[in-house]
N, C-alpha and C positions, 0 to 999 in steps of 0.2 A: 338513813333509819327511818322505817316506816312507823307512823303513828303507833300501830298495835303492838310494836318491839315495847314499848314503855310497860303494856301489861306484861308482856313475855317476860319482860327482865324482873317485873315485880313478882311474877311468879317463881320465877328461879329462886331470886332471893329468901323471900319468905316460905316456902317449901321444897328448895332444892335437894335438900337434904332426906326428905322424905321418901318411902319405898309406899309405892301406892299398886293395886292391881288396875289392868284394863276394864273390868266390871266396876270399881271403884269411880273411874273417871267418867263410862259412861252413864253412874248414875247423877253424878254430878252437872254430866251435859242433859240429864232428862229433866232434872231439875231447873238449870238454866233456862230451858226452852219453855218449860210450865211457867216461867215467871215471864218470858221474855218470847212470845209464841211467834213475833216479827221475825225473829234469827233463826226459826226452824231450817229452813233453807241453807242456810252459811252450816249452821254444826251438822247437818245431814252432810253435805260436801264435805266437810274437815272428817266428819267419822267414816264415809265412805273412802275416802283417801288413804287415812289410817290404817284402814283393813284391809287395804288391796296394796299396799307399798312393796311387797316382796312378789305382786303376781304378775309373769311378765307379759301378761295381755293388756294390761293397763298403762 
């Protein structure tokens, strides 16, 4: 188990039943980066990866 799995497990336990839009997720990620600008590169990489999941060229 990776250390980050703890946060992912908490997210799933606390909010796993909710339905949200990707626009909502993007807004929360923007808020997070605003509060933690040092994470901008990582958040950008995750967002790009999610955006391109079904792109056969990536």
